[in-house]
C-alpha positions in Angstrom: 135.4 95.9 102.2 137.1 96.3 105.6 136.1 92.8 106.6 138.1 91.2 103.9 141.3 92.9 105.2 141.2 90.6 108.1 140.9 87.1 106.6 141.5 85.5 110.0 138.1 86.5 111.2 135.7 84.1 109.6 133.1 83.8 112.5 131.9 85.5 115.6 131.1 84.1 119.0 127.8 85.0 120.5 127.8 85.3 124.2 124.2 84.1 124.5 121.9 84.3 127.5 123.5 82.0 130.0 126.4 79.6 130.6 124.4 77.5 133.0 123.2 74.3 131.3 120.1 74.0 133.5 119.1 77.7 132.8 119.8 77.0 129.2 117.4 74.1 129.1 114.6 76.1 130.8 115.1 79.0 128.4 115.0 76.6 125.4 111.7 75.3 126.5 110.4 78.8 127.3 111.4 80.3 123.9 110.4 77.2 121.9 107.0 77.6 123.4 107.0 81.3 122.6 108.1 80.6 119.0 105.6 77.9 118.3 102.8 80.1 119.7 104.0 83.0 117.5 104.0 80.8 114.5 100.6 79.3 115.1 99.0 82.7 116.0 100.2 84.5 113.0 99.5 81.6 110.6 96.0 81.5 112.1 95.6 85.2 111.3 96.8 84.7 107.8 94.5 81.7 107.3 91.5 83.3 108.8 91.8 86.7 106.8 92.3 84.7 103.6 89.4 82.3 104.1 86.9 84.7 105.4 85.5 87.1 102.6 84.1 89.4 105.3 87.7 90.3 106.2 88.7 91.2 102.6 89.0 94.9 103.5 92.0 97.3 103.6 92.3 97.0 107.4 92.6 93.2 107.3 94.8 93.3 104.3 97.4 95.3 106.3 96.8 93.1 109.2 97.6 90.0 107.2 101.0 91.7 106.2 101.6 92.6 109.8 101.2 88.9 110.7 103.6 87.9 107.9 106.2 90.4 109.1 105.8 89.2 112.7 106.3 85.6 111.6 109.4 86.8 109.7 110.8 88.9 112.5 110.5 86.1 114.9 112.0 83.5 112.5 115.2 85.8 112.0 116.2 85.7 115.7 114.4 82.9 117.7 115.6 79.7 115.8 119.3 80.8 116.0 118.7 81.5 119.6 117.2 78.0 120.2 120.1 76.4 118.3 122.7 78.1 120.6 120.9 77.2 123.7 121.6 73.6 122.8 125.1 74.2 121.6 128.3 74.4 123.5 129.8 76.6 120.7 127.7 79.7 119.8 129.2 80.9 116.7 127.9 82.6 113.5 129.8 83.1 110.3 130.7 86.6 109.0 128.2 86.2 106.2 125.5 84.8 108.5 126.0 87.8 110.8 125.6 90.3 107.9 122.5 88.4 106.7 121.1 88.6 110.3 121.9 92.3 110.6 120.0 92.9 107.4 116.9 91.1 108.3 116.9 92.3 111.9 116.4 95.8 110.5 114.3 95.1 107.4 111.5 93.3 109.2 110.7 95.8 112.0 111.5 98.6 109.7 108.7 97.4 107.2 106.4 96.9 110.3 106.9 100.5 111.2 105.8 101.7 107.8 102.9 99.2 107.8 101.7 100.4 111.2 101.9 104.0 109.8 99.8 102.9 106.8 97.3 101.3 109.1 97.0 104.5 111.1 96.2 106.3 107.9 93.5 103.6 107.1 91.9 104.2 110.5 91.9 108.0 109.8 90.2 107.6 106.5 87.6 105.2 107.8 86.6 107.4 110.8 87.3 110.9 109.5 86.1 110.4 105.9 83.8 107.4 105.9 82.0 108.4 102.7 85.3 108.5 100.8 86.9 105.6 102.5 86.2 103.1 99.6 87.6 105.5 97.1 90.6 106.5 99.0 91.7 103.0 100.3 91.4 101.2 97.1 93.0 97.8 96.5 95.7 99.4 94.3 96.5 102.0 96.8 96.8 99.5 99.6 99.1 97.3 97.6 101.3 100.4 96.8 101.6 101.3 100.4 102.8 97.8 101.4 105.3 97.7 98.4 106.6 101.2 99.4 106.9 100.0 103.0 109.1 97.1 102.0 111.1 99.2 99.6 111.9 101.9 102.0 112.8 99.4 104.8 115.0 97.5 102.4 116.8 100.7 101.5 117.3 101.5 105.2 118.5 97.9 106.0 121.0 98.2 103.0 122.5 101.3 104.6 122.9 99.5 107.9 124.6 96.5 106.2 127.0 99.0 104.5 127.9 100.4 107.9 128.5 96.9 109.3 130.7 95.9 106.2 132.9 99.0 106.6 133.7 98.3 110.2 137.4 97.3 110.7 137.8 94.2 113.0 141.2 93.1 114.4 141.1 90.3 117.0 137.9 90.7 119.1 135.3 88.1 118.1 132.8 87.9 121.0 129.5 89.6 120.5 127.8 90.3 123.8 124.4 89.6 122.5 122.4 86.5 121.4 122.1 87.9 117.8 124.0 90.1 115.3 122.9 93.7 115.6 124.9 96.6 114.3 125.2 98.2 117.7 126.5 95.1 119.3 129.3 95.0 116.5 130.6 98.4 117.3 132.6 97.4 120.4 134.5 94.9 118.3 135.8 97.4 115.8 139.3 98.7 116.1 138.6 101.6 113.9 136.9 104.9 114.4 133.2 104.2 114.7 132.0 107.7 115.4 130.8 108.4 111.9 129.0 105.0 111.7 127.3 105.7 115.0 126.2 109.1 113.9 124.8 107.6 110.6 123.0 104.8 112.6 121.3 107.3 115.0 120.3 109.7 112.2 118.9 106.9 110.1 116.9 105.3 113.1 115.6 108.8 114.0 114.6 109.6 110.4 113.0 106.2 110.0 111.2 106.5 113.5 110.0 110.0 113.0 109.0 109.3 109.4 106.7 106.5 110.5 105.6 107.8 113.9 104.5 111.3 112.9 101.9 110.1 110.4 100.6 107.9 113.1 100.5 110.8 115.7 98.8 113.2 113.3 96.3 110.6 112.1 95.4 109.8 115.7 95.1 113.5 116.5 92.4 113.8 113.8 90.8 110.5 114.9 90.5 111.7 118.5 89.1 115.1 117.5 86.5 113.4 115.3 85.6 110.9 118.1 85.1 113.8 120.6 82.7 115.5 118.3 80.4 112.5 118.5 77.5 113.3 120.8 76.6 109.8 122.1 78.8 108.0 124.5 78.0 104.7 122.8 79.0 106.2 119.4 82.3 107.4 120.8 83.0 104.0 122.4 82.1 102.0 119.2 84.2 104.3 117.0 87.2 104.1 119.3 86.9 100.4 119.5 87.7 100.2 115.8 91.2 101.5 116.2 92.0 100.4 119.9 93.8 97.3 118.8 96.0 99.1 116.3 96.8 101.7 119.0 97.9 99.0 121.5 100.2 97.5 118.8 101.6 100.9 117.9 102.4 101.6 121.6 103.9 98.2 122.2 106.0 98.3 119.0 107.4 101.9 119.2 107.6 101.9 123.0 109.8 98.9 123.1 111.8 100.1 120.0 112.6 103.4 121.6 113.7 101.8 124.8 115.8 99.2 123.0 117.6 101.5 120.5 117.4 105.0 121.6 117.9 104.7 125.3 121.2 102.7 125.6 122.1 101.3 129.0 125.3 100.0 130.3 123.3 97.0 131.9 124.1 94.2 129.4 121.3 92.0 131.0 118.7 94.8 130.5 119.8 95.2 126.9 119.2 91.5 126.3 115.9 91.5 128.1 114.7 94.5 126.1 115.9 92.9 122.8 114.1 89.6 123.6 110.9 91.5 124.4 111.2 93.4 121.1 112.1 90.5 118.9 110.4 87.5 120.5 107.5 88.6 122.6 106.0 91.4 120.5 105.4 89.2 117.5 103.5 86.8 119.8 101.4 89.5 121.3 100.2 91.2 118.0 97.9 88.3 116.9 96.5 88.1 120.5 95.8 91.7 120.5 93.9 91.8 117.3 92.0 88.5 118.0 91.0 89.2 121.6 90.2 93.0 121.0 88.4 92.5 117.6 84.9 91.0 117.5 85.2 90.5 113.7 88.3 88.5 114.0 86.9 86.3 116.8 83.8 85.6 114.8 85.9 84.8 111.7 88.0 82.4 113.7 85.0 80.5 114.9 83.6 80.4 111.4 86.9 79.1 110.0 87.4 76.5 112.7 83.8 75.4 112.2 84.6 74.4 108.6 87.3 71.9 109.8 86.1 70.7 113.1 
């Protein structure tokens, strides 16, 4: 491993978000609030879906897994950010950096596959309602989730191998608040062209492999909705997939801007990364609870049992 050739490098320094202690205090309060709301929102979704038998359907099975992923994704980045905002020395060990690189890729990677599976679920429900129960069986849904985790794990493993084979000399300062593979490239004193090409190809393959099924599923869904004669029927049918469509737009839109549209403005890079890793996991449970009458009714029923 290339990192072992430079035993003097045992840790990296994260530049963080600010050097001003007053701004750091404000950011700590702000992101602590976001993290607590994220944890509570996603735990509430998990609790409500598990407790309410009316929500024991394929769509809400996928939604519960989405909430778990958002909880994991936020926990990979935000707690470390909060710790660094209170610390004078923002460091992370080599092993810790590798671990964060792995989880920063596996959690959103699994979420991309899961959003693709959820699009297929909506396609089956709207375009083939009579066969929906047969097509989206419990066994099939579980297989889709396991495949999502497996493929994302394989992708993250490739990313970690790229990080391990980078050759570092003296540079230790990462111009970011977390460890991501792109932020490690400027620290390498070896040729990174092949690693960059592999990273771009893997992200494009992963992105297209998950986005295209979503695109074709919604193309069929829109075609089916437009064939409905009544306006109320079209509106009611579209409302069943509007929350998922918003989540897909938010996830893939911010992901494309963050990873496939690089900018030289380091402040903008940090802002986009924060939106992608901290804000999006907070918004997903809000989107599904505010836009979904079944979830709102289930929340009221669940809370009514305890209060």
